[in-house]
VOGU-3710 file (C-alpha; in Angstrom, 3 decimals, decimal comma):
1> mtkarayfql> 53,463/-0,235/71,835  56,427/-2,205/73,197  58,027/-2,108/69,674  57,355/1,663/69,329  58,821/2,211/72,641  61,923/0,389/71,590  62,287/2,373/68,347  61,939/5,442/70,586  64,630/4,352/72,951  67,071/3,748/69,951
11> lkfrlsftva> 66,972/7,482/69,326  68,453/8,470/72,688  65,873/11,329/72,617  67,335/13,320/75,585  70,874/13,283/74,066  69,526/13,737/70,488  67,349/16,641/71,558  70,266/18,282/73,391  72,501/18,149/70,371  69,568/19,359/68,075
21> fssalgyllg> 68,803/22,191/70,527  72,294/23,434/70,167  71,872/23,527/66,443  68,705/25,526/66,738  70,454/28,084/69,102  73,238/28,297/66,484  70,749/29,027/63,754  68,936/31,806/65,809  72,244/33,415/66,570  73,147/33,505/62,906
31> latpnwgral> 69,965/35,414/62,062  69,589/39,238/62,272  65,799/38,762/63,344  64,762/35,385/65,045  62,554/33,058/63,053  61,317/30,570/65,599  59,337/28,359/63,124  62,475/27,807/60,916  64,489/27,098/64,132  62,103/24,395/64,899
41> lvllggllvt> 62,833/22,853/61,538  66,533/23,020/62,213  65,765/21,371/65,476  63,850/18,619/63,872  66,453/18,022/61,056  69,223/17,827/63,776  67,124/15,455/65,902  66,646/13,083/63,015  70,257/13,061/61,934  71,564/12,731/65,547
51> gaaniinqvf> 69,080/9,928/66,150  70,571/8,008/63,100  74,125/8,552/64,371  73,138/7,180/67,780  71,500/4,129/66,210  74,868/3,415/64,300  76,655/3,669/67,656  74,283/1,087/69,305  74,276/-1,346/66,405  78,142/-1,430/66,342
61> ekdldklmkr> 78,194/-1,642/70,224  75,197/-4,054/70,692  77,432/-6,778/72,040  79,531/-4,532/74,410  76,376/-2,940/75,670  75,401/-6,409/76,955  78,345/-6,115/79,237  77,519/-2,869/80,936  74,841/-2,261/83,604  73,879/1,137/82,169
71> tenrplptgr> 73,311/-0,151/78,652  72,283/-3,858/79,111  68,602/-3,082/78,748  68,783/-1,255/75,429  66,545/-2,378/72,485  69,474/-4,113/70,702  71,141/-6,105/73,634  67,785/-7,276/74,674  66,653/-8,338/71,085  63,569/-6,163/71,202
81> ispieawvfc> 64,872/-4,730/67,874  67,103/-6,639/65,362  70,249/-4,977/63,781  68,619/-5,099/60,329  65,465/-3,143/61,863  67,850/-0,728/63,366  69,658/-0,006/60,209  66,426/0,405/58,162  65,302/3,028/60,887  68,683/4,669/60,779
91> vllaiaglgl> 68,632/5,128/57,117  65,081/6,494/57,203  65,879/9,057/59,858  69,263/10,071/58,048  67,462/10,531/54,696  64,556/12,446/56,304  66,910/14,639/58,249  69,333/15,331/55,719  66,769/15,965/53,108  64,937/18,404/55,333
101> layyfnplta> 68,153/20,500/55,936  69,057/20,502/52,389  65,674/21,576/51,031  64,670/24,156/53,592  68,166/25,615/54,194  71,327/24,807/52,149  73,206/21,928/50,776  76,203/22,893/53,071  74,065/22,357/56,186  73,165/18,895/54,936
111> alsllslily> 76,827/18,098/54,096  78,130/19,123/57,473  75,431/17,029/59,154  76,428/13,972/57,027  80,021/14,659/57,993  79,169/14,713/61,816  77,056/11,600/61,383  80,074/9,757/59,709  82,595/10,992/62,243  80,378/9,833/65,147
121> gfiytplktv> 79,117/6,625/63,844  81,881/5,256/61,775  84,993/6,764/63,432  84,544/7,762/66,908  82,485/4,590/67,693  84,891/1,915/66,825  87,832/4,035/68,268  86,295/3,847/71,706  87,970/0,391/72,204  91,248/1,404/70,754
131> spvcvavgai> 92,649/4,513/72,022  91,775/7,456/74,288  92,088/9,720/71,188  88,401/8,616/70,495  87,369/11,499/72,861  89,168/14,102/70,787  87,694/12,651/67,648  84,268/12,529/69,088  84,507/16,154/70,204  84,426/17,222/66,459
141> pgglppligw> 80,949/15,806/65,673  79,952/16,865/69,221  81,069/20,493/68,638  79,517/20,675/65,114  75,746/21,370/65,958  75,916/25,020/66,658  78,067/25,683/63,671  75,635/23,764/61,555  72,891/25,781/62,806  74,769/28,937/62,089
151> vaatgyvgea> 75,431/27,630/58,602  71,748/27,001/58,162  71,004/30,663/58,837  73,792/32,148/56,750  74,901/29,690/54,263  78,486/29,916/55,098  81,107/28,999/57,724  82,538/32,231/59,178  84,471/33,226/62,501  81,312/33,205/64,492
161> awvlfgiqfm> 80,536/29,610/63,410  83,939/28,591/64,612  83,723/30,301/67,887  80,395/28,445/68,506  82,029/25,226/67,487  84,972/26,105/69,764  82,805/26,435/72,813  81,138/23,342/72,372  84,242/21,254/71,344  86,150/22,430/74,414
171> wqfphfwaia> 83,161/21,418/76,641  83,274/17,911/75,260  86,538/16,921/77,220  85,601/17,676/80,772  82,006/16,346/79,867  83,168/13,049/78,425  86,096/12,407/80,951  83,822/13,095/84,001  81,460/10,610/82,627  84,079/8,142/81,892
181> wvadedykra> 85,472/8,734/85,422  82,135/7,797/86,924  81,264/4,860/84,686  84,864/3,552/84,774  83,967/0,082/85,860  81,368/-0,362/83,271  83,577/1,039/80,591  86,277/-1,473/81,483  83,972/-4,351/81,199  83,264/-3,235/77,613
191> gfkmlptpge> 86,940/-2,486/76,818  86,236/1,283/76,256  89,432/3,481/76,531  88,059/6,912/77,350  90,224/8,211/80,080  93,257/10,143/78,839  96,075/8,886/80,904  97,490/5,180/81,454  96,846/5,706/85,138  93,140/6,391/84,343
201> rdlrtafqim> 91,464/7,834/87,511  94,546/9,533/88,717  95,901/13,210/89,276  97,052/13,434/85,783  93,592/12,711/84,302  92,106/15,200/86,775  94,616/17,740/85,727  93,728/17,339/82,107  89,978/17,714/83,003  90,999/20,933/84,895
211> tytvllipvs> 93,042/22,282/82,081  90,429/21,949/79,332  87,821/23,554/81,638  90,157/26,489/82,277  90,716/26,837/78,556  86,990/26,909/77,927  86,784/30,264/79,823  88,580/32,495/77,126  86,892/30,572/74,390  83,488/31,225/75,721
221> llplvlgisg> 84,301/34,927/75,917  85,091/35,160/72,186  81,432/35,911/71,172  81,832/39,256/73,013  84,956/39,988/71,227  83,317/39,143/67,753  80,169/41,091/68,420  77,992/37,819/68,328  76,579/38,741/71,759  77,017/41,319/74,610
231> rvsagvalvc> 78,500/41,749/77,976  75,720/40,063/80,017  76,229/36,643/78,211  80,012/37,117/78,600  79,451/37,594/82,323  77,230/34,447/82,605  79,893/32,382/80,659  82,672/33,750/82,933  80,849/32,848/86,185  79,891/29,501/84,845
241> gvlftlltvr> 83,265/28,813/83,696  84,913/29,643/86,934  82,261/27,600/88,931  82,915/24,699/86,561  86,746/24,947/87,011  86,284/25,094/90,923  84,686/21,676/90,605  87,538/20,312/88,677  90,077/21,572/91,324  88,207/19,731/93,792
251> lmrtqdrksa> 88,488/16,548/91,598  92,323/17,136/91,602  92,252/17,217/95,397  90,192/14,293/96,169  90,392/12,043/92,966  86,986/10,492/93,847  83,883/9,370/92,126  81,660/12,035/93,939  83,564/14,869/92,691  83,646/13,500/89,026
261> lsimfasfly> 79,802/12,997/89,278  79,524/16,741/90,339  81,616/17,732/87,167  79,163/15,532/85,080  76,143/17,228/86,396  77,705/20,621/86,006  78,632/19,878/82,375  74,921/19,275/81,644  73,855/22,552/83,051  76,900/24,607/81,714
271> lpivqialll> 76,292/24,384/77,975  72,546/25,154/77,792  72,850/27,954/80,236  75,914/29,590/78,258  74,248/29,092/74,813  70,779/30,355/75,967  72,482/33,358/77,660  74,256/34,128/74,193  70,754/34,062/72,525  68,913/36,186/75,066
281> dkv> 71,826/38,787/75,017  71,467/39,054/71,287  67,777/39,313/71,346
//
């Protein structure tokens, strides 16, 4: 049971489920009539591929994870699972997830999922100790899940798919920078360069967080413009976007950890609320 629990922890289940959930929502938004059973298959495929990407991240960062309080008890730093065991588990998950998406949906869905895995595991992960540009790079695989879900439903990448990608892509910046602000001491111990300015936790970083949050508002209204969803979801997105922005304005004023923590928690709520509103407004 201890070993099984360690393998489960490798998946980063809550993170993987959140990512896969947005894929399932993208799939449902791409259908004329909801198909909940196949949406669960999209969710399962996304969960397996995302879990594999998370394992790659942890294998590469196992020595750095030992330096941070929030990660020192993960399975690899503690030796409960060896790197070889983690790689085998990763490959099995990736093959199962990509195979499921290719067989039940279409090859393009699997190809985009593989691209997301490569970008996250092999490009974003090593960049974290090199340059703050890692956040922009990581925002690409972070934004792909709803687009992948849409492609699973339609078989092509259209305007609507890019809009769903755009919402989740823009959301990544305030989300990750708020986390980096809160976990700054831990990240410094590991040598991660996540915050966007040389001054790090300063007014310029807070301004950038605010800027991307403001830009998220018009992007979140594009589903109404393109007819993906209706006015109710646009209203929800507008209200959430304004409230989200107000929190970033407070961070600009205070530049403290408490305000960054509020943005971090708000970001966890913002995305599922807006995406579920889009789906319910369509249904």
